N, C-alpha and C positions, 0 to 999 in steps of 0.2 A: 166925811167923818166915818170911821169904821164902826160897824155894828158891835155892841157889847160882846156877843158870842164870838165874833172874830178876835177881839182883844183877848179873850179867854184862851182862844186856840193858840195864841202866840206863846203861851206858857205851857203848851202840852206837846206830847209826842204822838205822831200818827204811825200806824203800822199797816202794811199791806203784805199779804202772803200770795206767792205764786207757787202753786202746787200742781204737779202733773204736767203733761205735754203742753207746750206753749202753741196754742192754736187760736182761731178766730174768737171763740167764746171767752177764753182766758184773756186775749188782748182787749176786748171790749170791756170786760169787768175791771181789769187793772187800769186801763186808760180813764175810765170813769172815776175810779177811786183816786187816781193822781190828780184829776181836775178838782175833786172835792178838797183834797189836801192843799192844793194851790189856792183855791178860792177862800178857804178859811185860814190861810196864812200860817200854817204850822211851821214852827221853826226847825223841825227835825222830823225825819222819816226813818223808821226801821223797816227795811225791806227783807222779808224772810223768803228765801228761795229754796225749794225742795223739788227740782224738776230736771229731767234728762235733756231738756231742750225742746225744739220743735221747728216750726217753719220760720224761714228767713225773714220775710217781710213783717211778721207779727212781732218777732223778737227786735227788729230794728225800730218799729214804732214805739215800743215800750222804752227801749234805750234812749230814743230821742226825747220822749216825754220826760224822762228822768233828768236829762240834761237841761230841759227848759225849767224844771222845778229847781234845780240847783242854781240856775241863773237868777232865780227870784230870791235866792238867799237861804233856801232850805238845806239843811245839813242831811245828807243821805248816807246811812250806813247799811250795808248788805250783811245778812247772816245766812251762811250756807248750812243747809240741813244735812240730811242723809246723803243727797246727791244734788249737785249743782254742776251740770255738765253741758258742753256745747252751747246751745242758745241760752241756757242758764248762766253760763259764764259771760256771754255777750251782754246780757242784761246787768249782771253783777258789776261789771267793770265801769258801768255808768255811775256807780256809787263813789263817794269820797273815800270811804274805808270798807274793807271787806274783812269779816271775822268768819272763820270756819272751824268746825270741830276737827280734832286731829285725824279722825277716821272718816271725814267727809269724802265722798267720791266726787272728784271734779276734774276739770280739763276737758278732754275729748274735743279739742279745738280743731275744727275742720268742717268739711261739707260732704254730704252723701246724697246721691240721687240713685234711686233704684226703679227699675221697670220689671216687667214680667214677660219672659219669652216662653209662650205656651205653644209654640209652633208644633212640637212633636206630639203633644197631647191632643191638640186640635186635629192634627192629621190622623190620629188613631180614631178619633170620634167622627171623622169625615166632615169636619167643619172647615169652611174656607171663608175668608173675609174678601169682599169685593170693595176696593177703595178707589174713590175718585178725588183727586186733590189739586189744589191750585199751585202748589210749589213742591220742590224736591223734598223738603224736610217737614212737610205739614203733618205727616203721620209718624213722626219720630217717636220712638219707644212704643210702637204698636205692638200688642202682645202676640201677634200672629207671625212674627218674623224676628230675626236677629238684627242687631245694628250693623250698619255698613261701617267701614273705616272712616269715611267722611263724617257720618253722624256721630260716631264716637269722638272724633276730634272736635266737633262743634260743641258737644255736651261738656267735654273736658275744659274747653275755653270758658264756658259758662261757670263751671265749678271753680276754675282758677280765679275768675273774677270775684265770685262770692267769697272765696277763701281769702283773697287779698283785703276785702272789706273787713273781714273778721280779724285778721292779723293787725290791721291798722287800728281798729277799735280797742283791741287788747293793749297794743303798744302805747296809745294815747291815754287810755284809762289808767294803766298801771305805770306810766312814765318809764317805759322800757324801750330800748332800740328795737326796731322791727326784726333785725337779724337775730336778736336774742329770742324774741317770740317765735320766730320760724324754726329755731333750733329744737323747740319742744312742742310746737303746734302741728303735730303729725297724726293727731287722733288718739294718742295715748291718754290714758287716764292716770290720775295722781291721787293720793291721799291728801287730806288737808295739810298735814305736816310737810309732805313733799312740795305742795303748792306754795307754802310759805317760803321755802327755800328758793323756789323759782321766782318769787316776787308776784305770784298770782293773788296772794292774800296778804293782809297786814298782820293779823293776829290769830292765834289759836284760842278758841273759846266757844261757849255755847251762846244761845240767843240772849241770855241775860247779860252776858258780857257785851254783846252788840248793843243792847238797850242802854247800858251804862255809857258806852262810848258815844252813842248818838246824843245822850243828855249832856256829856261833857263838852262835845263840840258846839252844842247850841246853848251852853251855859244854863242848863236847867237843873233843878234840884234833883240829883240822882235818886235819893231815898223817897221823895214824894211823887215823882213823876211816873205815871203809869201809861202804857200805850193805849191809844183809842184805835180800834180796828176799823178798817175800811175795805170795801170790796169783798165782803164774805159771799161765797156761793150760796144761792137760795137752795134750801133743803126741802121745805114743804113736807107733806105727809109721807113722801117716798123715803124720807130719812128714818122712818120707823121700821122699814122692811129689813129683816135680818139678812146679813150678807150683802147689804147694798154697796158697801165700800168696795168689796171685791168685784162685784158686777160692774161697778162704775169704772174700775181700772181696766177690766176686760174690754168694756165698751169704748173707753178712750183708745186703748191700743188698736182695736179693730178699726175705729173711726180714722185714726192717724194712718194706718196702713192702706185703707181703701181710698180715702179722700186725698191723701198726699202723695200717692204713687206717681212717680214721674216729676216730682217737684224737688228742687234742691232743699235739703234740710240741714239745719244746724242741730243735730240730734245724736245723742249717744245711744247706740244700738248694741246691748250686750250680747 
């Protein structure tokens, strides 16, 4: 027998927001929130996405969790905010429906991997690296030298594999042929209005429209149903510091650059 609070949850709408780069902390927060939505048997989820994307594995785990939630009967509607690009798109296509603002920045379907060749700078500073390795490619993307042609080909095959996974997910999620997706999945960005023409989103509208659509799909009372928020980031006393939001964004950008260097990313880099 279901607990009374679970029965009540069946008549309510859940909301989860994915904001900023998609990395480990975001993945943990969102996956925990999705488990709570599943356990409490919410009939619908409003997924708000305002993200340039992020790491491949983290995006895939959230995408997979959304798929499991839908298999349990939860109706999922994604709302794209200012930007929902690259990994944000990958997560969004796991939803049943997608609503975007006409001016939303979206797309950037593709993979990027960057390293740093600091060999000239290190040479000027008189710094040399001594490397002992077990295999030919063990120090690939080392900052003290350029890539060899074989290394570049190896990394390109990695990128191509990740790109293929991305294209397949978009094609399946949006019910489009893969050839159609590949025609525009070259890293370019689109407005929400352009994305609708391409079939990347279903409707143009704000988050309120997305909420209404989620209620309609789950047969909830649109006028009386309000979203219950899950997975809010903890603020604590630091939230009282002036300018914390700007510092947080700078910290996120630096963390992404430093910790994800050399990793394939589903990330829009303006």
